[in-house]
C-alpha positions as CSV (number, residue, x, y, z in Angstrom):
1,X,-5.2,-2.3,30.9
2,X,-8.9,-3.4,30.8
3,X,-10.1,-6.9,30.8
4,X,-11.9,-8.4,27.8
5,X,-15.7,-8.3,28.1
6,X,-18.1,-10.9,26.8
7,X,-20.2,-8.8,24.5
8,X,-21.4,-9.1,21.0
9,X,-21.5,-6.3,18.5
10,X,-19.0,-3.7,17.4
11,X,-15.8,-3.1,19.4
12,X,-15.9,0.4,20.9
13,X,-13.2,2.9,20.0
14,X,-12.0,2.7,23.6
15,X,-11.7,-1.1,23.6
16,X,-10.0,-1.0,20.2
17,X,-7.5,1.6,21.4
18,X,-6.8,-0.5,24.5
19,X,-6.3,-3.6,22.5
20,X,-3.9,-1.8,20.1
21,X,-2.0,-0.5,23.1
22,X,-1.6,-4.1,24.3
23,X,-0.5,-5.2,20.9
24,X,2.1,-2.4,20.8
25,X,3.5,-3.6,24.2
26,X,4.5,-6.8,22.3
27,X,6.6,-4.9,19.8
28,X,6.1,-3.3,16.4
29,X,4.9,-4.6,13.1
30,X,8.1,-6.6,12.5
31,X,7.9,-8.5,15.8
32,X,4.4,-9.7,14.8
33,X,5.4,-10.6,11.2
34,X,3.3,-7.8,9.7
35,X,4.3,-6.1,6.5
36,X,5.6,-2.6,6.9
37,X,3.0,0.1,6.3
38,X,5.0,1.3,3.3
39,X,5.1,-2.2,1.8
40,X,1.4,-2.6,2.3
41,X,0.7,0.8,0.7
42,X,2.9,-0.1,-2.3
43,X,1.3,-3.5,-2.8
44,X,-2.2,-1.9,-2.7
45,X,-1.1,0.8,-5.2
46,X,0.5,-1.8,-7.6
47,X,-2.7,-3.9,-7.7
48,X,-5.0,-0.9,-7.6
49,X,-6.6,-1.5,-4.2
50,X,-7.8,1.5,-2.2
51,X,-7.2,0.7,1.5
52,X,-10.1,2.9,2.4
53,X,-12.5,0.4,0.7
54,X,-11.1,-2.3,3.0
55,X,-12.5,-0.7,6.2
56,X,-16.0,0.0,7.4
57,X,-17.4,3.5,7.7
58,X,-17.3,3.2,11.5
59,X,-13.6,2.3,11.3
60,X,-12.4,4.9,8.9
61,X,-9.1,6.8,9.4
62,X,-5.4,6.5,8.6
63,X,-4.7,4.0,11.3
64,X,-7.5,1.7,10.3
65,X,-6.5,2.0,6.6
66,X,-2.9,1.1,7.5
67,X,-4.0,-2.0,9.4
68,X,-6.5,-3.0,6.6
69,X,-3.8,-2.6,4.0
70,X,-1.4,-4.8,6.0
71,X,-4.1,-7.4,6.6
72,X,-4.9,-7.4,2.9
73,X,-1.3,-8.0,1.9
74,X,-1.0,-10.9,4.4
75,X,-4.3,-12.4,3.0
76,X,-3.2,-11.8,-0.6
77,X,0.1,-13.4,0.0
78,X,-1.6,-16.4,1.6
79,X,-3.9,-16.8,-1.5
80,X,-1.0,-16.6,-3.9
81,X,1.1,-19.1,-1.8
82,X,-1.9,-21.5,-1.7
83,X,-2.2,-21.3,-5.5
84,X,1.5,-21.9,-6.0
85,X,1.3,-25.0,-3.8
86,X,-2.0,-26.1,-5.4
87,X,-3.4,-26.1,-1.9
88,X,-7.0,-25.5,-0.9
89,X,-7.8,-22.0,0.2
90,X,-9.8,-22.3,3.5
91,X,-11.0,-20.0,6.2
92,X,-8.5,-21.7,8.6
93,X,-5.7,-21.0,6.2
94,X,-6.5,-17.3,6.1
95,X,-7.1,-17.3,9.9
96,X,-3.8,-18.9,10.5
97,X,-2.1,-16.3,8.4
98,X,-3.8,-13.3,9.9
99,X,-4.4,-14.2,13.6
100,X,-0.7,-14.5,14.7
101,X,-0.2,-11.0,13.5
102,X,-3.1,-9.3,15.2
103,X,-4.6,-11.6,17.9
104,X,-3.1,-11.8,21.4
105,X,-5.3,-14.8,22.2
106,X,-4.1,-16.7,19.1
107,X,-0.4,-15.9,19.9
108,X,-0.9,-17.0,23.5
109,X,-2.4,-20.3,22.3
110,X,0.6,-20.8,20.0
111,X,3.0,-20.2,22.9
112,X,1.1,-22.9,24.9
113,X,1.8,-25.4,22.0
114,X,-1.1,-25.0,19.5
115,X,0.6,-24.2,16.2
116,X,-2.5,-23.6,14.2
117,X,-6.2,-22.9,14.7
118,X,-7.1,-26.6,14.2
119,X,-5.3,-27.3,17.4
120,X,-6.9,-24.6,19.4
121,X,-10.0,-24.7,21.6
122,X,-13.3,-23.1,20.5
123,X,-13.0,-20.6,23.4
124,X,-9.6,-19.5,22.2
125,X,-10.8,-19.1,18.6
126,X,-13.8,-17.0,19.8
127,X,-11.4,-14.6,21.3
128,X,-9.3,-14.4,18.2
């Protein structure tokens, strides 16, 4: 397992693979509260969203499209739920929906007692 580096710019394929391996050590999609790949595919199909358009050219491929579709479904659900509650849609609301499902740093901060991004340090959020 490699240690995170303080660099700016795109994440290398090697670093991305390493991070995904560390995520996998924590369990599968269900343990992180992510929608199943099949569910994400079906939601995208029903609302006519092509998961390939949710990724960058540098991050193309079936794994990237699966993750993009799952993230889209989480964000879409968050938007719908905010509308149903007549709540304001904010960046923090979206971050707090997405980060626990894909960010090890965010989950670690939650385990230390910070339930949402508002309660986390700037350093933690920069690693999210």
